[in-house]
C-alpha positions as a Markdown table, in Angstrom:
| # | Residue | x | y | z |
|---|---|---|---|---|
| 1 | Met | 0.0 | 0.0 | 0.0 |
| 2 | Asn | 1.2 | 3.5 | -0.8 |
| 3 | Arg | 0.4 | 6.5 | 1.3 |
| 4 | Ile | 0.6 | 10.0 | -0.2 |
| 5 | Glu | 0.1 | 13.1 | 1.9 |
| 6 | Ile | -1.8 | 16.1 | 0.6 |
| 7 | Ala | 0.0 | 18.8 | 2.5 |
| 8 | Leu | -2.4 | 21.7 | 3.3 |
| 9 | Gly | -1.6 | 22.6 | 6.9 |
| 10 | Gln | -4.6 | 21.9 | 9.1 |
| 11 | Arg | -6.5 | 20.6 | 6.1 |
| 12 | Ser | -3.9 | 17.9 | 5.2 |
| 13 | Tyr | -5.0 | 14.3 | 4.7 |
| 14 | Pro | -3.6 | 11.0 | 3.4 |
| 15 | Val | -4.4 | 9.2 | 0.2 |
| 16 | Leu | -4.1 | 5.4 | 0.5 |
| 17 | Val | -3.5 | 3.5 | -2.7 |
| 18 | Gly | -3.4 | -0.3 | -2.9 |
| 19 | Ala | -5.2 | -3.5 | -3.7 |
| 20 | Ser | -8.0 | -5.0 | -1.5 |
| 21 | Leu | -8.1 | -1.9 | 0.7 |
| 22 | Leu | -11.9 | -2.1 | 1.2 |
| 23 | Asp | -11.3 | -5.5 | 2.7 |
| 24 | Gln | -8.4 | -4.3 | 4.9 |
| 25 | Ala | -10.2 | -1.8 | 7.2 |
| 26 | Gln | -7.3 | -1.8 | 9.6 |
| 27 | His | -5.5 | 0.6 | 7.3 |
| 28 | Trp | -8.3 | 3.2 | 7.2 |
| 29 | Leu | -11.0 | 2.7 | 9.8 |
| 30 | Pro | -8.9 | 4.3 | 12.6 |
| 31 | Leu | -8.8 | 7.4 | 10.5 |
| 32 | Ile | -12.6 | 7.8 | 10.5 |
| 33 | Pro | -13.9 | 9.3 | 13.7 |
| 34 | Pro | -16.6 | 7.4 | 15.7 |
| 35 | Val | -19.5 | 9.7 | 14.7 |
| 36 | Pro | -22.7 | 9.2 | 12.7 |
| 37 | Leu | -21.8 | 8.3 | 9.1 |
| 38 | Val | -23.8 | 8.7 | 5.8 |
| 39 | Ile | -22.7 | 6.7 | 2.8 |
| 40 | Phe | -23.4 | 8.3 | -0.6 |
| 41 | Thr | -23.3 | 5.8 | -3.5 |
| 42 | Asn | -25.2 | 4.9 | -6.6 |
| 43 | Glu | -27.3 | 2.1 | -8.0 |
| 44 | Arg | -24.3 | 0.6 | -10.0 |
| 45 | Val | -21.8 | 0.7 | -7.1 |
| 46 | Ala | -24.1 | -0.3 | -4.2 |
| 47 | Pro | -24.5 | -4.0 | -5.2 |
| 48 | Leu | -20.8 | -4.4 | -5.6 |
| 49 | Tyr | -19.2 | -2.7 | -2.6 |
| 50 | Leu | -21.8 | -1.2 | -0.2 |
| 51 | Glu | -22.1 | -4.3 | 2.0 |
| 52 | Thr | -18.3 | -4.5 | 2.2 |
| 53 | Leu | -18.0 | -1.0 | 3.4 |
| 54 | Arg | -21.0 | -1.3 | 5.8 |
| 55 | Gly | -19.5 | -4.5 | 7.2 |
| 56 | Ala | -16.3 | -2.6 | 8.1 |
| 57 | Leu | -18.4 | -0.1 | 9.9 |
| 58 | Thr | -20.3 | -2.6 | 12.1 |
| 59 | Gly | -21.3 | -1.0 | 15.4 |
| 60 | Arg | -21.4 | 2.5 | 14.1 |
| 61 | Glu | -24.5 | 4.6 | 13.2 |
| 62 | Val | -24.6 | 4.4 | 9.4 |
| 63 | His | -27.2 | 5.8 | 6.9 |
| 64 | Thr | -27.1 | 5.3 | 3.1 |
| 65 | Phe | -28.2 | 7.7 | 0.3 |
| 66 | Ile | -28.3 | 5.9 | -3.1 |
| 67 | Leu | -28.6 | 7.8 | -6.4 |
| 68 | Pro | -29.1 | 6.6 | -9.9 |
| 69 | Asp | -25.9 | 6.3 | -12.0 |
| 70 | Gly | -24.7 | 8.9 | -14.5 |
| 71 | Glu | -23.2 | 12.4 | -14.9 |
| 72 | Ala | -26.7 | 13.9 | -15.3 |
| 73 | Glu | -27.4 | 13.0 | -11.6 |
| 74 | Lys | -24.9 | 15.6 | -10.4 |
| 75 | Ser | -27.8 | 18.0 | -10.4 |
| 76 | Phe | -29.3 | 20.6 | -8.2 |
| 77 | Ala | -32.4 | 18.4 | -7.6 |
| 78 | Asn | -30.2 | 15.6 | -6.2 |
| 79 | Tyr | -28.2 | 18.1 | -4.2 |
| 80 | Gln | -31.4 | 19.3 | -2.6 |
| 81 | Gly | -32.6 | 15.8 | -2.1 |
| 82 | Ala | -29.4 | 14.9 | -0.3 |
| 83 | Leu | -29.8 | 17.9 | 2.1 |
| 84 | Glu | -33.3 | 16.9 | 2.9 |
| 85 | Phe | -32.2 | 13.4 | 3.6 |
| 86 | Leu | -29.6 | 14.6 | 6.1 |
| 87 | Ala | -32.3 | 16.8 | 7.7 |
| 88 | Gln | -34.7 | 13.9 | 8.0 |
| 89 | Lys | -32.0 | 11.7 | 9.6 |
| 90 | Gly | -31.0 | 14.3 | 12.1 |
| 91 | Ile | -27.4 | 14.6 | 10.9 |
| 92 | Arg | -25.5 | 17.2 | 12.9 |
| 93 | Arg | -22.2 | 19.0 | 12.5 |
| 94 | Asp | -20.1 | 16.2 | 14.0 |
| 95 | Ala | -21.1 | 13.6 | 11.3 |
| 96 | Cys | -19.0 | 12.4 | 8.4 |
| 97 | Leu | -20.1 | 11.7 | 4.9 |
| 98 | Leu | -18.5 | 8.8 | 2.9 |
| 99 | Ala | -18.5 | 9.0 | -0.9 |
| 100 | Leu | -18.4 | 5.5 | -2.4 |
| 101 | Gly | -18.3 | 5.7 | -6.2 |
| 102 | Gly | -16.9 | 7.7 | -9.0 |
| 103 | Gly | -16.5 | 11.4 | -9.7 |
| 104 | Val | -20.2 | 12.1 | -9.7 |
| 105 | Ile | -20.7 | 10.7 | -6.3 |
| 106 | Gly | -17.6 | 12.3 | -4.9 |
| 107 | Asp | -18.4 | 15.7 | -6.3 |
| 108 | Leu | -22.0 | 15.7 | -5.1 |
| 109 | Cys | -21.2 | 14.2 | -1.7 |
| 110 | Gly | -18.3 | 16.7 | -1.2 |
| 111 | Phe | -20.5 | 19.7 | -2.1 |
| 112 | Val | -23.2 | 18.5 | 0.3 |
| 113 | Ala | -20.5 | 18.1 | 3.0 |
| 114 | Ala | -19.2 | 21.6 | 2.2 |
| 115 | Ser | -22.6 | 23.2 | 2.6 |
| 116 | Trp | -24.3 | 21.1 | 5.3 |
| 117 | Met | -24.3 | 23.2 | 8.5 |
| 118 | Arg | -21.5 | 25.3 | 6.9 |
| 119 | Gly | -19.2 | 22.3 | 6.4 |
| 120 | Ile | -18.7 | 18.8 | 7.8 |
| 121 | Arg | -16.1 | 16.1 | 7.2 |
| 122 | Phe | -16.2 | 13.7 | 4.3 |
| 123 | Val | -14.1 | 10.7 | 3.1 |
| 124 | Gln | -13.6 | 9.6 | -0.5 |
| 125 | Phe | -13.7 | 5.9 | -1.5 |
| 126 | Pro | -13.3 | 6.3 | -5.3 |
| 127 | Thr | -14.2 | 3.3 | -7.3 |
| 128 | Thr | -13.4 | 4.5 | -10.8 |
| 129 | Leu | -10.0 | 5.2 | -12.3 |
| 130 | Leu | -10.8 | 8.7 | -13.1 |
| 131 | Ala | -11.9 | 9.4 | -9.5 |
| 132 | Gln | -8.9 | 7.7 | -8.1 |
| 133 | Val | -6.4 | 9.7 | -10.1 |
| 134 | Asp | -8.2 | 13.0 | -10.2 |
| 135 | Ala | -11.7 | 13.8 | -8.9 |
| 136 | Ser | -11.3 | 12.4 | -5.3 |
| 137 | Val | -8.1 | 14.4 | -4.6 |
| 138 | Gly | -7.9 | 18.2 | -4.2 |
| 139 | Gly | -11.1 | 19.3 | -2.7 |
| 140 | Lys | -13.1 | 20.4 | -5.7 |
| 141 | Thr | -16.8 | 19.7 | -5.2 |
| 142 | Ala | -19.6 | 20.7 | -7.5 |
| 143 | Ile | -22.9 | 20.1 | -9.3 |
| 144 | Asn | -23.8 | 20.8 | -12.9 |
| 145 | Leu | -26.2 | 23.2 | -14.5 |
| 146 | Pro | -27.8 | 23.0 | -17.9 |
| 147 | Ala | -25.5 | 26.0 | -18.9 |
| 148 | Gly | -22.3 | 24.1 | -18.0 |
| 149 | Lys | -20.5 | 21.6 | -15.9 |
| 150 | Asn | -19.4 | 22.2 | -12.3 |
| 151 | Leu | -20.6 | 25.8 | -12.3 |
| 152 | Val | -21.9 | 25.5 | -8.7 |
| 153 | Gly | -19.6 | 24.2 | -6.0 |
| 154 | Ala | -17.0 | 24.8 | -3.3 |
| 155 | Phe | -13.5 | 23.9 | -2.4 |
| 156 | His | -13.8 | 21.4 | 0.5 |
| 157 | Gln | -11.0 | 19.0 | 1.2 |
| 158 | Pro | -11.8 | 15.4 | 2.3 |
| 159 | Ser | -10.2 | 14.1 | 5.5 |
| 160 | Leu | -9.1 | 10.8 | 3.8 |
| 161 | Val | -9.1 | 9.1 | 0.4 |
| 162 | Val | -9.0 | 5.3 | 0.1 |
| 163 | Ala | -8.2 | 4.2 | -3.5 |
| 164 | Asp | -8.6 | 0.4 | -3.8 |
| 165 | Val | -7.5 | -0.5 | -7.3 |
| 166 | Asp | -9.3 | -3.9 | -7.0 |
| 167 | Thr | -12.6 | -1.9 | -7.5 |
| 168 | Leu | -11.3 | -1.2 | -11.1 |
| 169 | Lys | -11.8 | -4.9 | -11.9 |
| 170 | Thr | -15.6 | -4.4 | -12.0 |
| 171 | Leu | -15.4 | -1.1 | -13.9 |
| 172 | Asp | -16.9 | -1.4 | -17.3 |
| 173 | Glu | -14.4 | -1.0 | -20.2 |
| 174 | Arg | -15.6 | 2.4 | -21.3 |
| 175 | Glu | -15.3 | 3.9 | -17.8 |
| 176 | Tyr | -11.9 | 2.4 | -17.4 |
| 177 | Arg | -10.6 | 3.8 | -20.7 |
| 178 | Ala | -12.0 | 7.2 | -19.7 |
| 179 | Gly | -9.9 | 7.1 | -16.6 |
| 180 | Leu | -6.8 | 6.4 | -18.6 |
| 181 | Ala | -7.3 | 9.8 | -20.3 |
| 182 | Glu | -6.9 | 11.6 | -17.0 |
| 183 | Val | -3.7 | 9.6 | -16.3 |
| 184 | Leu | -2.3 | 10.6 | -19.6 |
| 185 | Lys | -3.2 | 14.2 | -18.8 |
| 186 | Tyr | -0.6 | 14.2 | -16.0 |
| 187 | Gly | 2.0 | 13.0 | -18.5 |
| 188 | Ala | 1.1 | 15.7 | -20.9 |
| 189 | Ile | 1.3 | 18.6 | -18.4 |
| 190 | Arg | 4.1 | 17.4 | -16.0 |
| 191 | Asp | 5.6 | 14.0 | -16.7 |
| 192 | Pro | 6.9 | 13.0 | -20.1 |
| 193 | Glu | 8.2 | 9.7 | -18.7 |
| 194 | Leu | 4.6 | 8.8 | -17.8 |
| 195 | Ile | 3.7 | 9.1 | -21.5 |
| 196 | Glu | 6.6 | 6.8 | -22.4 |
| 197 | Leu | 5.5 | 4.3 | -19.7 |
| 198 | Met | 1.9 | 4.2 | -21.1 |
| 199 | Glu | 3.2 | 3.8 | -24.6 |
| 200 | Gln | 5.3 | 0.9 | -23.6 |
| 201 | Gln | 2.6 | -0.7 | -21.4 |
| 202 | Val | -0.5 | -0.5 | -23.6 |
| 203 | Thr | -1.1 | -4.3 | -23.4 |
| 204 | Ala | -0.7 | -4.3 | -19.6 |
| 205 | Leu | -3.1 | -1.3 | -19.4 |
| 206 | His | -5.8 | -3.1 | -21.3 |
| 207 | Gln | -5.3 | -6.1 | -19.0 |
| 208 | Arg | -5.7 | -3.9 | -15.9 |
| 209 | Asp | -2.4 | -5.1 | -14.4 |
| 210 | Ala | -2.8 | -4.4 | -10.6 |
| 211 | Ala | 0.9 | -3.5 | -10.0 |
| 212 | Leu | 0.9 | -1.1 | -12.9 |
| 213 | Leu | -2.4 | 0.5 | -11.8 |
| 214 | Ile | -1.1 | 1.1 | -8.3 |
| 215 | Asp | 2.0 | 2.8 | -9.8 |
| 216 | Leu | -0.1 | 4.9 | -12.2 |
| 217 | Val | -2.6 | 6.0 | -9.6 |
| 218 | Ser | 0.1 | 6.8 | -7.1 |
| 219 | Arg | 2.1 | 8.8 | -9.6 |
| 220 | Ser | -1.0 | 10.7 | -10.6 |
| 221 | Val | -2.0 | 11.5 | -7.0 |
| 222 | Glu | 1.6 | 12.6 | -6.3 |
| 223 | His | 1.4 | 15.0 | -9.2 |
| 224 | Lys | -1.9 | 16.4 | -8.0 |
| 225 | Ala | -0.7 | 16.6 | -4.4 |
| 226 | Ser | 2.2 | 18.7 | -5.5 |
| 227 | Val | 0.0 | 21.1 | -7.5 |
| 228 | Val | -2.7 | 21.3 | -4.9 |
| 229 | Ala | -0.2 | 22.0 | -2.1 |
| 230 | Glu | 1.2 | 24.9 | -4.1 |
| 231 | Asp | -2.2 | 26.3 | -5.3 |
| 232 | Glu | -5.2 | 24.9 | -3.4 |
| 233 | Arg | -7.8 | 27.3 | -4.9 |
| 234 | Glu | -6.6 | 27.4 | -8.5 |
| 235 | Ala | -5.2 | 30.9 | -8.4 |
| 236 | Gly | -2.4 | 29.9 | -10.7 |
| 237 | Val | -0.6 | 26.6 | -11.5 |
| 238 | Arg | -3.5 | 24.4 | -10.4 |
| 239 | Ala | -5.4 | 25.5 | -13.5 |
| 240 | Thr | -2.9 | 23.4 | -15.6 |
| 241 | Leu | -4.7 | 20.3 | -14.3 |
| 242 | Asn | -7.5 | 21.3 | -16.6 |
| 243 | Phe | -5.6 | 20.6 | -19.8 |
| 244 | Gly | -8.2 | 19.5 | -22.4 |
| 245 | His | -11.0 | 20.4 | -20.0 |
| 246 | Ser | -12.1 | 23.7 | -21.6 |
| 247 | Phe | -12.9 | 21.9 | -24.8 |
| 248 | Gly | -14.0 | 18.7 | -23.0 |
| 249 | His | -16.5 | 20.4 | -20.7 |
| 250 | Ala | -18.1 | 22.2 | -23.7 |
| 251 | Ile | -18.5 | 18.9 | -25.5 |
| 252 | Glu | -20.1 | 17.4 | -22.5 |
| 253 | Ala | -22.5 | 20.3 | -22.0 |
| 254 | Leu | -23.5 | 20.5 | -25.6 |
| 255 | Thr | -24.3 | 16.7 | -25.6 |
| 256 | Asp | -26.4 | 17.0 | -22.4 |
| 257 | Tyr | -23.8 | 14.9 | -20.5 |
| 258 | Thr | -25.2 | 11.8 | -22.0 |
| 259 | Arg | -23.1 | 11.0 | -25.1 |
| 260 | Phe | -19.5 | 11.2 | -23.7 |
| 261 | Leu | -18.0 | 10.2 | -20.5 |
| 262 | His | -15.9 | 12.9 | -18.9 |
| 263 | Gly | -12.6 | 11.3 | -19.8 |
| 264 | Glu | -13.7 | 10.7 | -23.4 |
| 265 | Ala | -14.5 | 14.4 | -23.8 |
| 266 | Val | -11.2 | 15.3 | -22.2 |
| 267 | Ala | -9.4 | 13.0 | -24.6 |
| 268 | Ile | -10.8 | 15.0 | -27.5 |
| 269 | Gly | -10.1 | 18.2 | -25.7 |
| 270 | Met | -6.4 | 17.3 | -25.2 |
| 271 | Val | -6.0 | 16.7 | -28.9 |
| 272 | Ala | -7.7 | 20.1 | -29.7 |
| 273 | Ala | -5.6 | 21.9 | -27.1 |
| 274 | Ser | -2.4 | 20.3 | -28.6 |
| 275 | His | -3.4 | 21.4 | -32.1 |
| 276 | Leu | -3.9 | 24.9 | -30.8 |
| 277 | Ser | -0.5 | 24.8 | -29.0 |
| 278 | Glu | 1.3 | 23.8 | -32.2 |
| 279 | Gln | -0.6 | 26.4 | -34.2 |
| 280 | Arg | 0.3 | 29.1 | -31.8 |
| 281 | Gly | 4.0 | 28.0 | -32.0 |
| 282 | Leu | 4.1 | 27.3 | -28.2 |
| 283 | Cys | 5.2 | 23.7 | -28.7 |
| 284 | Ala | 6.9 | 21.8 | -31.5 |
| 285 | Ala | 4.9 | 20.0 | -34.1 |
| 286 | Gly | 4.1 | 16.4 | -33.3 |
| 287 | Ala | 2.6 | 16.7 | -29.8 |
| 288 | Ala | -1.0 | 16.4 | -31.0 |
| 289 | Gly | -0.1 | 13.4 | -33.2 |
| 290 | Arg | 1.7 | 11.6 | -30.4 |
| 291 | Leu | -1.1 | 12.1 | -27.9 |
| 292 | Ser | -3.7 | 11.2 | -30.5 |
| 293 | Gln | -1.9 | 8.0 | -31.4 |
| 294 | Leu | -1.7 | 6.8 | -27.8 |
| 295 | Leu | -5.3 | 7.8 | -27.1 |
| 296 | Gln | -6.4 | 5.7 | -30.1 |
| 297 | Gln | -4.3 | 2.8 | -28.8 |
| 298 | Leu | -6.3 | 3.1 | -25.6 |
| 299 | Asn | -9.5 | 3.1 | -27.6 |
| 300 | Leu | -10.4 | 6.7 | -26.7 |
| 301 | Pro | -12.0 | 9.2 | -29.1 |
| 302 | Val | -9.8 | 11.8 | -30.6 |
| 303 | Thr | -12.1 | 13.7 | -33.1 |
| 304 | Met | -14.5 | 16.5 | -32.4 |
| 305 | Pro | -18.1 | 15.4 | -33.0 |
| 306 | Ala | -19.2 | 16.6 | -36.5 |
| 307 | Asp | -22.6 | 17.6 | -35.3 |
| 308 | Leu | -21.3 | 20.1 | -32.7 |
| 309 | Asp | -21.3 | 23.6 | -34.2 |
| 310 | Thr | -18.0 | 25.5 | -33.7 |
| 311 | Asp | -19.8 | 28.7 | -32.6 |
| 312 | Asp | -21.7 | 26.7 | -30.0 |
| 313 | Leu | -18.5 | 25.2 | -28.7 |
| 314 | Leu | -16.9 | 28.7 | -28.4 |
| 315 | Glu | -19.9 | 30.1 | -26.6 |
| 316 | Cys | -19.9 | 27.2 | -24.2 |
| 317 | Met | -16.2 | 27.6 | -23.6 |
| 318 | Gly | -16.8 | 31.2 | -22.6 |
| 319 | Leu | -18.5 | 29.9 | -19.4 |
| 320 | Asp | -15.3 | 28.0 | -18.4 |
| 321 | Lys | -14.4 | 28.7 | -14.8 |
| 322 | Lys | -10.8 | 29.4 | -15.6 |
| 323 | Asn | -11.8 | 32.5 | -17.6 |
| 324 | Met | -11.6 | 36.0 | -16.2 |
| 325 | Thr | -14.0 | 38.7 | -17.1 |
| 326 | Gly | -13.2 | 39.7 | -20.7 |
| 327 | Thr | -10.4 | 37.1 | -21.0 |
| 328 | Arg | -10.5 | 33.5 | -22.3 |
| 329 | Arg | -8.0 | 31.3 | -20.5 |
| 330 | Leu | -6.9 | 28.0 | -21.9 |
| 331 | Ile | -4.3 | 25.4 | -20.8 |
| 332 | Leu | -1.9 | 24.7 | -23.6 |
| 333 | Leu | 1.5 | 22.9 | -24.0 |
| 334 | Glu | 5.0 | 24.4 | -24.3 |
| 335 | Ala | 6.1 | 20.8 | -24.8 |
| 336 | Leu | 4.9 | 17.3 | -23.9 |
| 337 | Gly | 5.3 | 17.3 | -20.1 |
| 338 | Arg | 5.1 | 21.1 | -19.7 |
| 339 | Ala | 1.9 | 23.1 | -19.7 |
| 340 | Cys | 1.1 | 26.8 | -19.6 |
| 341 | Ile | -1.8 | 29.1 | -19.0 |
| 342 | Asp | -2.7 | 31.0 | -22.1 |
| 343 | Ser | -4.8 | 34.1 | -22.4 |
| 344 | Asp | -3.8 | 35.2 | -25.9 |
| 345 | Ser | -5.5 | 32.7 | -28.2 |
| 346 | Arg | -7.9 | 34.4 | -30.5 |
| 347 | Asp | -11.3 | 32.9 | -31.4 |
| 348 | Glu | -10.3 | 32.3 | -35.0 |
| 349 | Gln | -7.2 | 30.3 | -33.8 |
| 350 | Ile | -9.5 | 28.2 | -31.5 |
| 351 | Arg | -11.8 | 27.6 | -34.4 |
| 352 | Gln | -9.0 | 26.4 | -36.5 |
| 353 | Ala | -7.9 | 24.0 | -33.7 |
| 354 | Ile | -11.4 | 22.7 | -33.5 |
| 355 | Asp | -11.5 | 22.1 | -37.2 |
| 356 | Glu | -8.2 | 20.3 | -37.1 |
| 357 | Thr | -9.6 | 18.0 | -34.5 |
| 358 | Arg | -12.6 | 17.0 | -36.7 |
């Protein structure tokens, strides 16, 4: 088991990464206080892991809030329903929420924890690759609006993250591939050796080799830990973690969060952002081609949907949270392994990058 510390002073917490961690409660149960607990999960994850988690919590007061599965469930209606559930159960400020699931459950549970009685503790038990390497770490919590993804939320750090890579064995193939896109993102913005490793281990990645996954999840979390410790609230360098996301979030919003998984949209977005980086002369030619080739080997999409209008994409990208009033900010590449924050790309250049990705 690997233990990575997220160093944020009084808000610091550990991330545990290993195999069979849900079955080895001795590693994490002492880190959860003996207070009332509420497990947030969904209809896909509950039959697989809910009883294991509840079994480890025998003797404690435990409530369970189960949602349908899917990105569309990260909604204001479900947020309100969760708050009403806590009120009905008499949950007080000393309670702790447990998020058992992927990024949707983690984001929603975290936002509820951030706002219930002005903030209570919560713990992440991420069960998807995307959540283990990205969404569960760093304290970003949110819900979606029809106008855009993650527009309503708060920074609220968990007190513990338990990433059991064995849960990835039951992850459907599409969800697993989507998580690999977020792993590759860390290579693109910070770690060129990670790109080389993934290129060399494509077969092992498809086989979900446990040792390789522990390594990839741990390296990804270490990168995120370093960035979050430097810039917890995304005033600067943390924005680079959103490489590919400005394009990706627009794709998700314009397809009602139903056609693409988050990692799939980010995969397309990374290719578009790489094309823009090359076009702007920020990085050498070939970055987009190399990323695109590896993404295709991982069976991820790399082309912009033909039915999405370029003007609609630009308009939706205008609501991106990285933007400042009057300024569009994008995360681009200076090289594979080094990202930058760009505020100088003109709309016609972004249009051309979108067209090159079709």
